N, C-alpha and C positions, 0 to 999 in steps of 0.2 A: 299609137296618138301622136298624132301631128304635133311637133314640138315648134314653138313661133321663131321666125328666124329674123336676122340682120337685114339680109339682103338677097336676092339672085341673080345669076347671070343666065345666059341661055343654058346652058348644063348643069350647073351647078347651085346649091343652097347653102348657104352660110348664116349659120347657129350659134347661140351660148350652148357653152359644154355644161352638161349634166355630168350628176353622178352617175346615171345609168353608162353613161362613156367610159369608166374608169377600162374596161377589158382594152379598148381600141386605146386607150391612152398606154397603157402598159405595152402593148404589139408597137406604139409608133416611138416611144421612147426608147426602146431597146432595137429599134432597127438600125441596119449599118449606118446609114446615112447620119442619123441622129448622133449614136454614137461618136462618131468621125469629124461632124461639121458644128453640132453643139453642146456634146460631154455628157456623160452619163450623171443621170440626175438621180441615180441610186431608188429608181421606182421598179421594183420588180412583182410588188403584189397587188391588186384588186383596192387594197387597205391603203396602199403606197399613193396608189393612181387615185383614189376619192380625196387623200390629203392632199395631192397636188392639186386637184380640180377644186377643191374649198378653196386653199390655203394661198391661192397662185390665180388660177383662172378667175373663178367668180371674184375673188376678192379684187379684182384688176377691172372687172366691168362696177364694181362698187365704186371703187375708190376713183375711176378715171373716166368711167362711161363708156370703155370700151376695153377690147384686151384683144387677144386670141381665141380665135372662133372656128367649131369645127366644120369641116367644109366636106359636104356629102354630095354625092351626085343625085340630081333631081327625080326623077325617072325612079330610081329605084332606094334611094335612099341610103346608099352603102356608103360608111366612112371612107375618104377616101385621105386625111390629112387634115393640117389646120393651119388657119391663115387669119393675120390680122394686126393690129396693132399694139405693141409695149411701150409704155411708160417706164424707163431706167433712171436709176437715181444718177448715174452718171451722164446721160444725155440732157441737155435743156428742151430738146423736140423728140415725140413717140417717134419709133421705128417701126418696119414696117418687117412680120417675119410670117415665114411659111416652111412646111416642113409635110412631107407627103410620104405612106406607107412605098416600099419600093414596087409593087407590083401595081403601081397609079403613076411612076413617074413617067417622063418623056410623051405624053398625053395631054399637054398644054393645060392641064389643072393648076399649076403653080402659076403659071402667066397669066389665066383667067382670073383665077380669083384673088391674084397680087393687084392687077390690073384694077378691079375694081373696086377693091379696099383701098386703094390710092385715091379714086374717083371718090368713093363713100368719106373719106379720113377731109377732103378738099371741101367738097360741096357740101355734105350733109352736115358734119361736124365742125366745119370751118375752120380745119387745123392748117394754119397758111405754110407750114414747114414738115415734111416727114423725111426722116433719115430711112438708111439702111445700114446695116452693118452685118460684112463678113469675112470669114477668114480669106485671106488671097488663092486659097488653092481650090475653095468651091467656086470654080467657074458656073457651073450651072445657078447658082445662084445670080452670081455676079452678072451673068446673061439674062436672067429674069429681070433684075434692078435695072439695066441698062434698055431693054425692050420697055419697061412699064413710065420710063422717061427721068430714071434717077440717073445724076451725073456724080464719076468719083469727087470728093472733095478732099480726104483727108485721110493718111494714116496715123492711125492711135491704135491705144491698147486698149484691151478687157483689164478689171479690176485684178487679176489674177496674171496681169502681164502678156498675155497673147498678141501678138500682132492683127491687129482688126483694120480693114479697108472699110473707110465710111462712106455713103454715097449722099445724095440729097435731093429734096425734089420742092421745091418751091415757086 
């Protein structure tokens, strides 16, 4: 069954997560890059993933009209990662986020989906300002943020005290 999508790029389809995506979520949030740069969310089972999808991802769509979306290759519908917008209580504007399974990094998927997400946020959703936040050692994410046009704004801290670099598109 085809699921409705938010938007497409030449190679990718971005769509809302559903409970059927729980096995993919377990793989993604336990991948080396996620654990290193995002953190352990203690999602180890399909049931944990379904709760995360319901309470975080789907609730974000309801509360904000946007969120993190599943990124899949359009030709074969293989799930590659996630990309989208997050409204955090600690930021006054949404930020763009993305993460991909290790097998799908280095192929331009993060850049392609992030660029399209930024365009969608500004042109379709009418959001004038978008942030990007990342750990300073996450050089791949910094490169993507800069390539899509975000510029360094400031050094800030997460609620847990981690040093973060904040970027801005406006």
